[in-house]
C-alpha positions, 0 to 999 in steps of 0.5 A: 560622697560631698553634702549637697550644698544649698544655694540661697538663689538671691539671699531669701528672695523668698522672706526679703526684697531679691539681691539686698543684703539682708536677703543675703544675711538672712539667707545665711542666717538659715543656714545656706552654704551659698549666697547667689549673686546676679552681676550686671554692670554700672555704666562706669563697669561697676558691678552690682546685683540685680537679676537682670540689667532692666532695673524696672520695665515698662509696657510697650505696644505691638509697634514697640512704642512705650505705652502711656497712661496720663503721660506717665509710663506702665510700669510691668514690674520693678526690682528697684524705685526707680521708675518714681525717680524722676531725675532717673526720666530721661534714663527711661528707654527701649533696648533689644536685649538678647533678642527681647525687646525691653522698655524701661531703666537698664543699670547700664545707664546709671552710674554706681553713684546714681544707683547708690541712690535707689532703693530695692522691692519686691520683683513678685509683691502678688505672690510674696506680700510678705517680703514687698513690705521691705521695699525701699528699706534697702539700697541696691549692693554691689559685688565688692558689698557681697564680698565683705558681707562674706567676709564679716561672717567668717570673722564674727562667727568663723563660718565660710560661705561660698557665693555664686555669682552669675554674668548676667547678659555677657554678649550684651556687655560686652559686644552688643549693648549700647547705653541710652544715648549710643555709646557702646558698652564695652565691659567684660562682665567676668574680666569684672567679677574676677578682677573684685575677687582677687582684689577682696582675695575670696578666691578658694575654689571651694567658695567660689563656682561661676556661672553664665546661661552663656558658653563663650564668655566661660570659655574666655573664664577658663583660657584668658582671664582666670588664668591672667589674674592666677587664679583657678575657680569652678565654671559652672554651665547654667542651662535654659529649658531642654524640655520643650514642655513650658516655654515657646521654642526657641525662646530666649530662655531656650537658647545661649544667646553667645552662640545665637550672636555669633552664628547670626555676626558669621563669626568664626565658631570654630575659634570661638567653640573649639569642637563644640562647633563640631559635636552639636548637631547640626553644628553651631546655629542661631537656632541652636537651644540647650537641648542641643548641649544635653548630649552625653558627648557635648556633656563629656566636652564641657567636663573637659573643657571648660565645666566643672558642674551644670546647672539644670532647669528643675522642670528640666529633670522633672518633666512636668506638662501644662494643665488644662485649667489651673488648680487651688493648690494650697487652698488659699482660694487661688487657682496658681498651679498651672503644671503636673509631673509626667512621672518621667525622669530625665537622664540628664543628671546620669549623663552629666554625672557621668562625664565627672560634672556637678549638678546643681539645679534651679530654683526650688520655690515654695510658692504655689504659682511655682509648684505643679502637682505630680503624677497622681494628681496630688499637689507637691511640696517643694521640701517633696522636690527635692527629695526628689532631686536628690534621690536623682543623685543631684550634688546642690540646688538652688532655693528661694526659702533656705530655711526649709531646703536646709531642713530637707536636705539633712533629714534626706542625708539621715534617712540615707544614712548620712550625717550632716554637716553640723549646722550653719543656723545663726541666731538673733545676736550673730545675726545683729552683730554681722550686720552692725559690722558689717556696716562698719567696716562699709563706711571705713571702705568707702562702700556704704553710709556710715551712722550707728546701725546703719545697714544697705 
């Protein structure tokens, strides 16, 4: 069977602010097989690499009003410096994205030219202070720049690194969402994504997976968008929480929002989803969750209808339970580990493999807040969790720490008597060469600033 792939989740996001060219480049240098950009759209329809369309989020009170202290909004989290940019103060707004009320600044309210003035910041600085040390040094890349980076890497090193883009909130961008001043957004993320892949001649199906937590946009890609572009690329259905362990029931992470939206608005569900509308137990309703899509018959339908793979949440594959009290699992004096494995394993991987689907779970992270105790109450490392998943038969996995993940994957292959692929890690000289070549190419194509040593 094929070597399990290591997918750099938002780049080497344990070491650099996520979704930056430097995070992607570091992931490639560490040996990742694929890099993963999450894609949101600007007001003028450019795809940018951000985990969310919210570029910074502020605190809201119980009535949904922005909480201010001394006249300034209370910022809860950010991946950019937009909250400190007075020229964008008027874009601060409150929206309900995928049913969740959010206050902040949003990608669809800024043009690409405006986004290009922003700088990237570490999303979880308390957990990753080393990455936060790089705050405000890197720009927000477009999907075009991500593809350019892969082209430069191939040209400079011969390495053919793959890309694994995710469409973020496609129903919001295409049908429901509005800009801060009330205009419909009206962007098809799937169409924009495929247009960019075709424009950059990056359509080798061995080097692209397109993923989404929603269902309807993947069906549209399969039936309309990809055929119109005369390309055929593998699609991956992401699954949120199917376990009921660790998220509120029927939260935004436990149900595909497009199904909720279309069922709530009385749409013709059979026209949108075909036989899936009948295969889901009880039919598709506003409350249909990912657990309802995890049955063997639905997985077979996904495989036959549109999907080459599935991306389950790791906590749904290796079930866990909440600890009564957090524990200090890594001995740093902070009690940050909150779950314990039950010792069971979900049948999801077996069902998916039986249906002919690839299985790429997410996300393997090394830091204590993302770790669990094992079933015997001992701290479980990321390496141990990776080995457990590989033993279950997964075909690859997403990780924030590609270097460690590649090492564990290769050791697991050796222990199984299987030969690992030739090493793909890059030295500092190659990285410097790529960095310089990328800057030159970005300047020449009008994708980035010009000047010696410039790196977005």
